[in-house]
Each structure stands twice: as structure tokens, then as C-alpha cells.
N, C-alpha and C positions, 0 to 999 in steps of 0.2 A: 735229400736229408744226409745221405752219406758224405756229401761234401762238406757240410758243416761240422760232421763229426770228425773228420780227418784233421781238420784245423787243430783240434785240441791235441792230437797226438803228434803232429809233425808239422811245424812251421815251414819248413823247406819244401815238403811235399805239397802243402796248401798253396805256397807261392807258385809252385811249377804249375799245378791245376789250374789256378785262376788265370795265370798267363796264358795257358794253352786255350782256355775258353774264350777269353778276349780276342786272341789271335785269330781263332776260328770265326768268331762272330764278325770281327772286322773285314776278314777275307770275303765271307758272304755278302756283306753289305757292299763291299767293292765290286763284287762279281755282278750282282744284281743291278747295281748302278750302271756298270758298263753296258750291260745288256739292254735295259731300258732306255738309256741314253741314245744308243745307236738305232733303236727301233723307232724312237720319235723324231730325232733330227739327223738327217743325213749329212755327213761332212762335205759331200759334193755340192749341195746346195746353199751353203753359207760361204760367204767371202770372208777373206781375213778382216777387211774392214768392218763388216757387220759384227764380227766376233769381238773384237776390240771395243767397239762402240757399245755392245750391250755390256761388256765386262766393266767399263767405266761407269755406266748407269748403275749396275748392281752394286758395285763397291761404293757408290756415292751415299747408298742408303746405310752403310756400315758404320759404326761409330767408333771412334778411336780407342774406346776402352775395351775392345774386345779382348777376350782370355786368349791364351796361347793354343787352347783346343781349337778356337774358331780361326785363328791365323793360320794353323798348319794346313787344313784342308784347302784354304784359299791359295796357299803357296803351291801345294801340289797341282791346283787347277792352272796356275800361271806356267807350270813347266810342261803342261799338256796343251800347247796352242793349237795343235792339229786336231784336238778332240773337242767339238762343240759342247760335249756334256759338261766340260769344265767350267763354263759359264754359270752353270746351276749348282756348283758345288756347295754354296752357302745358302741354298734356298730351298729347305724341305717342304714349303708349302704352308697353308694357313689351315693349321689342325688345333683342336682343343688340347689343353694340356694333359688330360687324362688318356689321350689317344696315343701319346709316345712316352708315357710315364713307364719307368722299369718296373716289371711285374717278376718277383723272386720265384714264382712258381712256374714260370715259362720263360726261360732265358732266352729263348728264340723270337719273343714278342717284339724285342727292339729293333731286330734286322727286318721284320715283316712290315712294322709300321713305318719304319724309316723308308723302306722301299716304296710303299704307297704314296708316302709324302713326295719323294723325289720325282715319281711318275706324274703327279698332279702339278708339281711345279713346273716341270718341262712343258706340259701342256698350256699352262697358263703363259709361259714365257713365249713359246711359239705363237699363241694368239696375238699376244701383245707386239711381238716383232711383226707379224703380218700387218697389223694395223699401222705400225710405224713406218714401214715400207710405204704403204699407201700415202700416208701423210706427206713423207719425203716426196714421191712422185709428184703429188699435188703441188708441193711448195716449189719444187724445181721448175715444174711446167710453166706456171703463171699464165699469163695471157699469151704466150708465144708457142703454145703446145696445141696438138690437135684434140687432146684429151677433153673431152667436155663432160663436166659433171655440175650439178645444180648447187647452189650455195647451201641449202639445207643438208644435202648429202655430205658436202665436205664438213659441215660442222659436226654432223652425227659421227663420221670416221674418227675426226680429231678428238672429240670427247671421249669415244670409247677408248681411244689409245691413251689418252690421259688417266683415265679410271683404271685401266689395266695396269699401267705404269705404277700409280699411286698404290694399288692392292699390292703389287710385286714387292715394292718398298717395305709396306707394312709387314708382309709374310716373312720377307727375308730377317727382319730385325726380331720378330716373334719367333720364327723358327730357329734362330741361332740361340735364343734362351732355351728353348725346348731341346735343342740338340745337346746343349751343355748338361742338362738334367738327364738325358736318356743314356748318355755313355759314362755317367758317373765315375767308376773307377779307373777307366781309361785315362780321364784327365790326370789322376793322382799319379800314374804310372808315366806318361808321356810328357807332362808339363812340369815335373819336379824339378828343381834346381834353377839355375839361371837360363835366360832365353838364348836360343842358338842365334848365330849371325844371320841364318835365312831368315828367322823370325823378325829380326829387326829390319831387315830390308824389305820383307813383306809389310810391315806395318808402316814403314816410309812410303811404300808405294800406294798403300791405302790413303795415306793423308794427301799424297800428290794428286790422286785420282779424284778425291773429294774436292780439293782445291779447283781443280780444273772444271768440275761439274758447276761448283758454285760461282766461278769466273764466267763460265758459259751463260749462267743464269742472269748475272748482271748486265751482260752485253744484250741478251734477249731483252730484258726489260726497257734498256735503253732504246733499242731498235723499235720496240713496241711503241713507246712514247713518240717516236719521230718517225712513224710509218707513213704519214701523209706528206713528208717534206718533198718537193718536186725537185726535177732537174737533174743535174750530174751527180749530185751527192747520193740521190737515190738510186740512180743507175749504178754508181759505183759499189753501193752496198750489194746490189743484186748480183754484180759480177763476182764480188768477193764471195757470195753464199754458195755460188754454183761450183767452186773449185776445192778439191782435195779434202782436207780435214775440216772444212768449214760445214760439212754435212751435219755434224752433230749439232752445232749452233742453229743449222737452218731447221732441223726437226724440232728444236726446242723453242725456237722462236714461233713456229707453227702453233706448238702446244701454248705458248703464252697468249698468243692471239685468240686461240679458242677458248681459254679460259676467260678472257675479257669478254668475248662474244656470249659465252654460256651465261656469265653473270648478267650481261646485259638483257639477254633474253628472258632470264628467270625474272628480272625486274619488270620486263615488259609484259610478261605473261600475268604477273599480279596486276598490273595495270590494265590488261584487257578486261579483267573481271570488274575493274572499277567502271571502265568505260561503258560496259554493257549496262551497268546498273545506274548510270548517270541519268539524273532527272533534269529536264530543262525547264525554265521558268521565263516569262516575260520581263523585261527591264521594267523596273519600278522607278522611273525617272521623270523629272518635270519635262525634259526635251521630247519625250514621247517617241513618235514614229521617225524624228529626226536625230537622234541621239548619236553623238560622237564623243565616245569617252574621254578622249584627251582634250576635248575643248569644253565639255559640259560638266567637268568635275567641279560641282558646287563647293564640295568641302575645302579644296584647295584654293578655290577662287576667294572664300570668305577670309583666308588666311593672309592673303597679299597685303602688304604694307602700302603699296603705292600702285597706281594705275597710270601714272604719268607718261610712261613708254609703252601704253597698250598692253601691259603685262597679263591683263584679263582676257585678251584675245589669242594669247600665246598657248602653247601646249602645257598642260599640267595633267599628266597621266596618273590614273589611280595606281596605287602601289600595288595591288592585286588585280591584274586585268579582269574585267567582268567576264562571266561565263553565262550571262542571260542572253535572250533573244530579243531583237527590236520588233515592235509590232508593225504591222503592214496597214497602210491607210485603207480605209474602207472604200471600195469601189475600185480598187487598184486594177489596171489593165496591162497587157503586154505593151511595152513602149512602141511608138510609131517609128517605123524604119528610117534610117538615113537614105537621102538627103531630106526627106519631107520633114523630119523631126526638127531641122534647123529652125523651120518657120512655125511649127505648132507641136504641142505636147498635150497629152491628156491631163485635164486639170485635176482630177482625183490622184494622180500619182504624186503631184506637188501641191496639194490643196492650201495655197497660200495667195491671198488676194492684196496683201499689204503694199507690195512693191507695184502692183498694177494700179492701185489707188494713187500712190505717191509719185510714181514715175511714169504713168500712163501718157501724159501730155509730151513726154520726151521719147515716146515710142520704144521704151524698154521692153515693156510686156502689157498685154491686154487680155481680159477675159471675154471669151467668145463662146458662149454656150457651154459646151462641155470640154472645150479646149482653152489652153492659153496660147496666145499667139504673139509673135515677135517681128513687128512690122519693120522697125529700123535698127534698134540695137543699142543705142547709147546717147548720153547727153551730147557728145560732140559730133555724133553722125546721126541725128534723127532721120535724115533722108536716105539712109542706107550705108552699111559698112564698106560695101565695094568701093562706092565713089571716094570715101574717106581713104581706102588703102591706096587707091590710084593717086590721090591728090598727094599722100606722103611721098609716094615715087616721083612724082613730078618735082616736088621741092627739093629733093636730092636723088638725082637718077643712079648715082653709084650705089644706093641701096640695093638695087637690082633685086626685087622679091624673086625667091624660088632658085636663084643662081648664087650670087655671092651671099646674099641674106636667106638662111634656111630656118634656123632655130632662134625664136626670140622669147623675151619674158614680157607678159603683159601684166603690169601692177595695176591693182584695183580693177579688175576685169569686167565688174558688173555681172551681167548675164551671159557674158562670153562672146558676144556677136562679132567682135573684131577678130578674135581667134577662130571662130567658125567660119567666116568668110575668107580667112586667109589660106584654107585649104585649096580654094580655087587658084591660088597663085603659088601652090606647091611649097607653102611655108606652114611650119607647125609652131604653135605659141603654148608655153607654159603659162597658163593663166591662174592668177589667184587673187582672192579677196578675203576679208575677214568675215567670221560668223558674227554679224552685228546687227544693228537695227535694220539694215537693207535684207530683209527676211528672204532667206533660201535663195540669194542670188547664185552661189556656186551650184546649188542643188539644180537650179534652172538649166544652167550651162551643161551639166553632166547628162541631165535628162534630155536635152537637145542633142546630145552627141558630141559634145565639145569639151576638150581637156581643161580640167580645172582642178584646184585644190583650195581648202579653206586654210588660209595664212594670213599673217600680218607683218608688216615691217615695224617691229617693236624694239626690243631690247637684245635680241639675238640674232646670230647670222641666219640667212636663208639656207635651206638644206641642200645646197648646190655646191659643185666644186668652183674654183676660181678660174676665171677667163673662158667661160664656155658659151655665153650668149652672144650671137651675131649682132642683136639689136634689143635694146630695152625701150617699152612703150609705156606712157603713163597718159592717159585720156582723161584729164580733170580728176585724177585719183585722188587729190585732196591731201597729199602725204607731205607734211612739214620738212622738206628737204634741208632748209636753210638752218634749221635749229640744231642745238646740241652739236656745234662745231661741223655741221655738215655730216653728221654720223650716218644718216640713212643713204644720202647720196653717195657716200664713200662705199657703202655695202653694194650698190649698184657698180660702182667702179671696180670692186672685187670681181663681180661675176661676169662683167663685160670683157669680151675680147679687146686686145690692143687693136685700135683701128676701128672698133665698133661704134654703132651709134646709139644715141639717146634721144628719142622723140618726145618732146615734152609738149603736149596739146592741153593747155590750161588757161584759165582767165588772165593770170598775170601776163601772159605772152601777148595778149591782143586787147585787153580792156585797161582803162585809165582810171579806175577807182582808186581811191587813196591807199587801200589795203593791197591792192594788186600792185600798184607801182612800188610800194615798199618791199613786197615779196620779190619782185622782179630785180629790184636793186640789189637785195642781198643773195639772189640766186646767180646774179651776173658776178658779183664779187666772188662767191664760192667757186663757180665753175671755172674762173680764171686762175684760182689759187690751186686748183687740182689739175691744171693744164688741159682742161676740156676745150677745144676749139668750137666756137659758135660757127657753124657751117652756114645756116640760112634760118631766116624767119619768113613764113608765108601764110597767107590768109586764104581759106576757103570760102569762095563767094556763094557756094550753095548752102553750106551749114553754118556760115558767118562765124567760124572759128578759126584760130590760128595755131600754128605749131613751130616750135623752135627745135632745130636738129644740132646736136652736139656731137662731137667725134672724140674718142679717147685716144691719146698719143700712143705712138709705137716705139718710142724711145724714153729713156730717162733725162734727156738733155734739159727740158723744161724743169723738171723737179730740181735739178742741180744748179739751176740759174735763177731760182727765185729768191727775192729780197729777204723774204721771211719764211722761216721753214714752219709754216701753218697752211693748212693741217700738217703735222709732222709725218715723216716717211715711218713706216711700221718698223719695228725692230727686226733684225736679221733672223732671230728664232721665231718670229710669228709665222706660222704655216698658213698661207692663204687658203688652202684646200681644206683645212680643219671647219666642220660646218654644223657638227651635230651638237647642239645645246652649247654653242661657243658665243660668249657676250660679244656684242658689238664694240668697235673701238673707232674713234675718230682720227685713223691714220691712213696713209697711202701706201699701197703695195707697189713695189718698182715693178716696171715692165721687163719680162725675160728678154734678154740680149743674145744670149748663146742660141746659134742657128740650130742646135739639135734640141732645144728646149721647147717644150709645149707652149704655145702662145707667141712664140718669135715670128711665126709666118702664119698667114690667112689659110684655112683649109681649103683643099680643092672645091671647084664649083660643084654644086648639087646637080646631078646625082652621082657624080664619079666619087665623091667623098665616101659614099655608102660602102662600097665593095673594097677599097683599098685600105689597107692598115695605115694609120697615121704616120707621118714622116718621122715623129719622135719615138716610135717603137724601133728597136733595133735588136741584133741577134745576141748582143751581150745581156739583155734582159731575159729572165725565165718567165714564160707564161703561167697561166693559172693551171694548165694541164701538164707543165714540165717540160714543154718545147720551147725553143726560142721564140720570143713574143710574136714576131711576124708569122711564124709557121702555126703558132697557137691560134692566132687571129683567123688564119685562113682554114684551119681545121675546125674551129667552130662554126664558120660559114657553111662548110661542107655539110657539117652534122644537121644543120637545121634546113638544109636545101629543099627537101621533100616534106617538110612538115604539114604543108597545107593538104596534101593528098593523105598523109597519115591521119590527121585529125578529122578529115571528111570521112575516112573509113571507120573512125571511131565514134561517129554518130554527131559531129558536129555540122550544125547548118548555118553556113557563113552569112546568108542573107540576113539572119536574126542577130548578127554580131556587129557592134560598132565600138564599144569601149572595151579595150583590152588592158590586162595588167600582166607583165612577166615579173612575178614575185621575187624572182633570183636571176637577174638578166645577164650576169657576166660581161660578155662583150656586145650583147644586143643582137646576137645572131638570130634569135627567134622573131625580134621585131623585124629585122632586114627581111627575112624570108616572107612575111606578111605584106611586103610593100606594095604589091599589085592589088590588094584587096582594098575595098572602101572602109578600111578599120584605121584606128590609132592606137598606139600601144605605149603604155606607161612602164618605163623600165625602172625597176627598183634595185638598187645595190645595197645589200645589207652592210649595216655599219661595223659588224665584226668580220666581214669579208675583204679579200683584196679590193682596192679602191680602183675599179675599171670604169667609173662613171665618166670621167673625163674622155674615155676612148669612145663611149656612146655617144656624147655630143659632138665629138669630132667627126663622127660618121653621119651627122644631120639627123640624128634621133634625140630623144630626150628622155630624162628620168630624174630620180631623187633618191637621197640617202634616207633610209629607214631602218628601224629595229622592229622585226615582227613579234617580238615579246610586248610590244605596245600597240595601240590602236593606230590606224591609218587616218590622216587629216582628210576624209572625205565623208559625204553623207551617206546614209544607208542607201541600199539598192541603186548603186550607180554603175557598176560594171557588168558587161555581158558575158566575159570569159576571163578567168584567172587560170594562170598556168604556173606551176611551181616545180622547178626541176632540181630535185635532190635538196630540197630546202626543209622539209618537215623532220627528217633524221637528224639534222643539224640543231634544230630548235628544240628538239626534246631534252637536250641536255641543259637548256637554259630556262625554259619557261613550260607551262602546262599546255598540253596538246589540245585540251578542252577549250582552253581560252583562246587558243589560235583558230580553232574550227568556228568558234562562236564569231570571231572577228571575220572570218571568211564569209559565213552566213550572212552577216551584217552587210559586207560590201556587195556581194552579188545580187543582182535583180532576180526576182522569181522568173523561173524558166531559163536562167543563165547557167553557165557551165563551169565546172572546176575541172582541171586536168592536173594530175600530180604524177611526177615520175620519181621513184624512190626505190629503196630496198624492200624486199617483201614484207618484213616485220612491221615496218612503219606503215606501208600501205594497208596491211591488215588492221592496224589499229585506226587509221583514218576511215577504212570502209565500216567498221564498227559504229564509228561517231556519226558517219553519213546516215547510216540506216537509222540510228536513234533519232537523227534530225528529219527523218521521213524524205531524204533525198532520193531520187531515182538513179541507180547505177546503169549507166547505158553502155559501159565498156570496161570489162574487168580482166586484166591481164596482169594479176599481181606478180606471178613468177617470173614474168617478162618485164616487171618494173614499171608498170603504167596503169592508171585507172582514171575513169572519165565519169562525172556524175553530174546530174541536172537538179538544180533547187527547185522545190515547189513552193506552195503557199501555206504549208502547215504552220501553225503557231500553237504553243502550249496554252492552256486555259488559265494556269495559275500565276500569279504575279511573285516576282523575287521579293525577299524581305528587303525593306528599305535600309 
């Protein structure tokens, strides 16, 4: 009270007293500040680089509108670079306003509370720094370090560092405002008048620091968006990040990645709750146990304007993929093992008699007690497929089954007997037939252990690359090749290798009925116009059928010498490899002539072609995993070399496995590793992934394009083993995981296995769904990135709403 009374008597005395108290308080604060700073952070333990980095981060949170009282302490900090405490000069901590509000009754309260705030700030900053340093080490180490830490631990450290850094920025902004209030009259004395030259320089430095941090953030976001780019560009960025001043960007990039990961995991955490609560229903559809969603879409089929080009047999997928489960036929049994399954299957597994009644006299299929038997195999080879296969070889010896000819396309395959017996000649066949009045013919083939898909040659390209099949076969497939300008035959021309053969075994080849003669004449004209050479026509005395063998040209000379440009050559911008929902056109794709281009040379003889990279892969191309393409190919081979032993240890019984699908095949290394087992592998290349399917065919393997956000063109219960390598985590951004798992459950046979390799979060979600489907988890190494499960026979009791 004496202080306020003295102001009335003498203004000069009052001024001196006030100034003395302010100076005293300031000295106390400064002294306590120095003591606490030295006690928390030792100068010897902090490098100059760490200090400058933290200073830049702290000042980035400071607004340009700081008062001069806020700028002066920051300027003093800059002049004391050797003192780590200078970093914390503008960060008194996160305290409520009343904790640092001036109290007239106790003039020393300001210094005490400010001291406590500064001490808390230093502890917070030290904790944040420690986490930042850990993140820096993790980011710099990458895959080339001996430091081993699980992914969840990395994410936890990064998230904590981010949280502390954000708190520090908020505290700095709030404390600056409180600090202004707490030293009240000191601002009036020290900031009166114009700003000094040092103040202006300090403010400019703040703007520069803030700009640098913002620029760093932009770079981080750009790098995060492109973090999956392979090859030299990615390596260059990694090298740049390891040097000198790039460390600040490196740390911030790691934070950006953590933010993205945390956001994703939060979303997935919510998803987990929904997965656990998911209720499964039986599909309420007309197709019943044979339901193929993209081929049995009754709503879409009713909207078709025409079926002239078999549009009703093509894919029409539901807008929302179904999440229901397909029923199991009554009396279903574990399928008969290969090779006995080629000759007979359980009737109740494919309970259809219509084909046996219609084609029984042609030895397609017969009912024999509880079995369905396959004594011959087809209309053109009622006395057995092996005899017919040898007949084709004798007609044209250069076909050379299992050496020159390894991968073929069988059009209108029936029950698949031709492809089934080609295994004896070391040949694999991609067989297909429509889901039509020939009831369940493709399902018969798959149940027998023979590769086949449900498809039709209609208005769209087949889902295969160009120039990949060594031979195309059509045994009385009843396809109207000569119609629509030869559009369907030109589709075969697209997928057939230059120099490859087309074997046409049909009645127009050997019968003289009026209709057959007319078709033969039109086919003769068409094959000449597309420059196919008629190599031979032979007749099989045993089966009483004949076959014409055509050969595709290996140059463009014939095309250029035609008198009429009909069918026309395709336009230069027509990509022959585009095959996913691409309409057919009646045009001819040129033959590649560059020796380095795929299709200009015939692949090496089987089995040499399996392990050697194709001749058209070169070091100037970057592979899927970032190495030059030939090295990438070799590394993929090495990766899957021991997969048989690995999966055996995981619980796979190979004697029960025949039909295998690799849902994300890349180079086909997984299939190549299973070569010595009595299995076949259907390699799937996703339509949104790099197009490596031509490489798979070049190796003597086969596959198909597909989008796993849609249903696959196969019957239910047709595969013994599904393998998915880093697929599900990629699919989650585009489609519902529940729908994908419903499709997996549809495809795999009861007793079949699913193997998934992926990151732990995705595997956790898959495990949740598998348990809800009552699958048995036979191998669970989620943290190591793999899970293996076995499907049972459980089905829900309730039907889905129609």
C-alpha cells in the first residue's frame, strides 16, 4: 500500500521505484530460467544441428503478428546459440490463464509461475526431442540397417512424436499470449516508440523460418504421394534424404507418413467393429448352388437391347458386389483326387444329369451310380482324347506338343477332356465355354481338376494379352467365325502368336452338306484375307472327323500385298493388349518386326522358357520391385523357390490340392515354384496393376486379367487353394473387404485353403471375417505377414433379401 501512496506525492520517486521492482523481477526470472535450463538439458548432449532444427520448428508456430515484447526474448535466444535453453525462450508451457495472471497483492507471483511454466516446457521439449531422434534413426536406417523394430512400434513412436510436437506448438502460441499479460507494465516501458533494427531483423528471421517449414511440408506431402515409385527416382530421393540439411525434411516426411497411417488405422479400427458384427446370409438367387454373380445378373440381362452377339452370356456384374454365401449341394463330398478325378467325380458335387442325357452317346459324361464318368470326352473324339491329340500332332509335326507348343487356348471346351489329357503331353490349356444350355460343362471340367472358365466369344475381347497362345483349338465349337467381317476369328488372330497354329476340327472341314460347304467357302475366303496359311487338312479314321490346321504369318508382307484392304489393318493407336471390357473390332493387328519386341521371336522350348527371363526384357526397363527387369524377374524366382516347404510347414496337404489360383501373380514365380507338383496354377493379374501377364505366358504358364472388386468367371467350389500376396490391402481402397471375402468363400471348395500374405492390420481384418465364416485358422503369423485358413461346410440358415 505504501507504494501506491508514494505515487501521489512524487511522480519521479514512483517511476524509480516501479522501474527498480521490474528490473529486480526480470533478473530473478532470468536467473531461475538459466538454472532450470542447465539442469534439464546439458549443452554437451545437444549438437548444433539439433538446436537449429528445434529452433526452426518452434518458430514455425509463431505468428507474424507477435508484439515486440514477444520478439525481444526470441532475439536474445538467437544471440545465445551455445545455450540450449534459448530454444525454449518463447514456450512457457501449457497453463491456464489464471495461473500466470498478475496479482497486485504478491508481486513475486509472476516470477514463480513463469519459472514453473518454463521448467514444464523444457521437459515437454526434451521428451519430444527424444521421440524425434528415434523417428530420425528409423527413417535413416530403412531396410539397410541392423536395427529391427516391428511396424506397430514404429507407428507408436511416430504418433507420439507427432502429438508432442503439435502440443508444443499450441502451448507456444497460448503461452505467448499469457506471457504478454503477465509482464504488463514491462511492455509499456520496453516496447514504447519505434521498433529497433534488431526487432525488424528478428521478425524477418521468423518469417524466413516459417517459410522454410512450410516449404518442407509441401515437399513432404509430394514425397508421401509418390512414396511407391520404384527404380532410380526412388533411390535418388533416398540418397538425398540421408545428407546434411535434408534431415529436417526426412523427419517431417516420417511424420507425414505416420499421420497417413494413423488415419488409415483409425478408419480400419472402426471397420473391425463392423466386421465383427457382420451377419452372413445365403444368396437368394435363381442359380442357387451354381451362382456366378457376373453371369447370373438377371436384372442386367433383362435390360439388354440385343443378344445377337451373345451379350447375355457375357459379364454383367452387379453394381454392388454380393456379400451373401452360396449354398452347398446336399450330399457334397470331398472331391476325388487327381488323376482319378479326370475319369470320374462325385455326382452330388455337380448334381446335373442334362448333359449326360443329351451328350451321353458322344461319351461326354455319363451317370454311373453315385459317380459321373467321362469315358471319351467330346463329340470329335468319342474314342478318347489322347488318340485325338496324337492325330493332330501327326497332321502337323511342327506343333511339337510340350516343346514348341506349351500354352494353348481351347475354344468351346465342353467338359474339358482335351485340356485334361494334354497334361500327359506337358501342355496346359486355357479352356472356356459359355454358361448356357450345356448345363454345368465348365463346372464338370473344374471338378475333374482341369483348367476352365465360363466365357463366350461375343461382343468383347477375351481377357488375355495379344500374341500369347502357341496354338488355338476349336473342336466343333460352333462359333460363327465367318460372320461380322470375321470379327471373332480376328480376335483369335489377336491372341495367337505370330507363327502359331489354329486347329479347326469341325463338320465344314470334312462334311459335304450344303450348310457345311457354304461355311467352308466363307472360311477359306476369310483366312486368305487375314493371311493365314492352310497348312494341312487331315481326317481321323478312328473318330471319323477331320481337322484343318492354319498358321498365322510372322511378317506383315502379306498384309501389304493384299489387293483389297479387307479386313482393314487396325489403327496405329489401337492397343492389342487392351482386353478388359474392350469391344471387338473387325481389323488386323500388325505383326511385330523389331527383334527386341515381344512376339517377333518364338519363345524358348519348354521347359527352358520357364526359368529364363523373356528376350524382350532388358535392363533399361524397371521391374515391379524397382530393379532392372531381368534382375527383378530373377529375384521373384528366388523369392518363391522354397514356397512348397514353407506351405507344407503351414499345414497344406498337397495330395488334396489340384486347382490353384494365384490371385496376384506378378511374374508367375509362385506358379513356377509348384511346377514339380501335380497341380495347375491360374495366374491372375489385376487390371489396376502393372501388366505382367505377357511375361507369365512367355514362361509357359497361363493366366487372366481380372478385377477382384468383381466376381470371377468360375463356378462355386472350384479351387483347392487360393494364394494372395499383398492383394487385400490394395483392394481395401477400392472395394468392400466383406464382398471380396464372400467371393473367396464362393470359389474355394469346402476343405480348401486360403493363404494370405499382407501387412498385419489387413490380416487382422481378414482373420475376423474368416472366423465369422467359421473357417479354421491353421497357421497364424500375423506379425510375420502370413495367415492360412481352411474352409469348412458351415452355411447360415437365413436367406438374403431378394
